[in-house]
Structures are given as C-alpha cells and as structure tokens.
VMD Tcl script that draws the C-alpha trace (Angstrom):
set ca {
  {131.68 79.40 121.58}
  {128.66 82.12 121.50}
  {125.05 81.37 122.71}
  {123.10 80.39 119.65}
  {120.85 83.46 118.78}
  {116.83 82.92 118.61}
  {115.11 83.78 115.33}
  {111.14 83.38 115.41}
  {109.99 82.23 111.98}
  {105.69 82.35 111.80}
  {103.75 80.93 109.11}
  {100.13 82.93 109.16}
  {97.63 80.18 106.88}
  {93.97 79.00 108.29}
  {94.52 76.06 105.76}
  {98.30 74.94 107.30}
  {97.20 75.58 110.83}
  {94.02 73.38 110.39}
  {96.59 70.73 108.75}
  {94.98 70.72 105.66}
  {98.47 71.06 104.06}
  {101.87 71.05 105.15}
  {103.80 74.71 105.74}
  {105.90 75.35 103.22}
  {106.78 78.63 103.49}
  {108.30 78.60 107.55}
  {110.85 75.71 106.04}
  {111.81 77.42 103.05}
  {112.70 80.41 105.29}
  {114.64 78.25 108.30}
  {116.86 76.36 105.18}
  {117.71 80.18 103.42}
  {118.36 81.07 107.19}
  {120.98 77.97 107.34}
  {122.73 78.98 104.12}
  {122.81 82.94 104.55}
  {124.00 83.16 108.47}
  {127.33 82.21 109.96}
  {126.45 83.09 113.38}
  {124.93 80.12 115.75}
  {121.30 80.20 115.24}
  {118.15 78.23 116.80}
  {114.67 78.75 115.03}
  {111.59 79.07 117.18}
  {108.89 77.91 114.39}
  {105.33 79.04 114.90}
  {101.99 78.00 112.48}
  {99.27 80.17 113.54}
  {95.38 80.78 111.55}
  {95.40 84.21 109.67}
  {93.62 85.76 113.00}
  {94.54 89.08 114.45}
  {94.51 87.96 117.87}
  {96.68 84.77 117.69}
  {98.91 86.67 115.25}
  {99.95 89.50 117.53}
  {99.87 87.14 120.68}
  {102.25 84.75 118.89}
  {104.59 87.75 117.91}
  {104.45 89.20 121.48}
  {105.05 85.37 122.96}
  {108.44 85.10 120.53}
  {109.65 88.74 121.55}
  {109.37 88.46 125.32}
  {108.82 84.81 126.67}
  {110.88 83.15 124.04}
  {113.79 86.03 123.39}
  {114.03 86.00 119.59}
  {116.33 88.97 118.29}
  {114.20 88.57 114.87}
  {110.57 87.36 113.98}
  {110.11 86.20 110.50}
  {106.50 86.23 109.24}
  {105.25 84.70 106.21}
  {101.91 84.08 104.70}
  {98.45 85.89 105.03}
  {96.30 86.17 102.01}
  {94.84 89.60 101.78}
  {96.04 93.00 100.35}
  {98.89 94.59 103.61}
  {95.70 97.14 104.26}
  {93.40 94.20 105.10}
  {95.71 91.57 106.49}
  {95.31 90.40 109.93}
  {99.29 90.04 109.97}
  {99.52 93.52 109.18}
  {97.27 94.99 111.65}
  {98.82 92.70 114.29}
  {102.34 93.22 113.73}
  {101.61 96.55 113.66}
  {99.97 96.45 116.92}
  {102.62 94.25 118.52}
  {105.03 96.75 117.67}
  {103.93 99.65 119.13}
  {102.92 97.80 122.43}
  {106.45 96.41 122.58}
  {108.51 99.81 121.88}
  {105.98 101.06 124.76}
  {106.60 98.18 127.05}
  {110.46 98.37 126.46}
  {111.40 101.90 125.93}
}
mol new
graphics top color blue
foreach p $ca { graphics top sphere $p radius 0.5 }
foreach p [lrange $ca 0 end-1] q [lrange $ca 1 end] { graphics top cylinder $p $q radius 0.2 }
display resetview
C-alpha cells in the first residue's frame, strides 16, 4: 500500500478564524476531494485570518514542514489585486521556487 499524499486545505477568513462562525469552505473542499480522488490522501487543514504575513507563513509551513504535495486555498473577500491571499501566495511561491530551484 502506498503512502497517503498530503494535501493542504487553507481557509482564509477573519471571522471564521475568530470563531464567529464555522468554516464551511475548507470542509466542502475536503468532501469534494474524498469523492474525486482515488489515491489515498490525508488532509492538512488550516484556518487563518486574512493577513498576508499569516497566510504566507501557513503556505510555507504546509509545503516545507508538512510536505503537502498540493495546497488548495479558499476564502478572502477582496478583489484579486487587493487580496492578502493573492499577495501572500505569490510571494510564497516565488520564495519556494528560489529555495528549491
């Protein structure tokens, strides 16, 4: 039996991260992946506020320490040009590309 691949699921939400309501995006993604994937996989779930530094930290953590082969993000409320998720994701990907060649 092969080892389960690790997939990061990150929800970006100020209110959900403060406990004001329950995250529904991350669990919906996990449920869809259960139906869509035949390969054994393990979710690595994170819920973070819409703050660029925290999003970037979690993306790096999922790739570097948790060894996720895929990270799916959901949430954020701003347009793509203003989104902390977009900025953090782009900067993290650039950093990972430089670090890992």
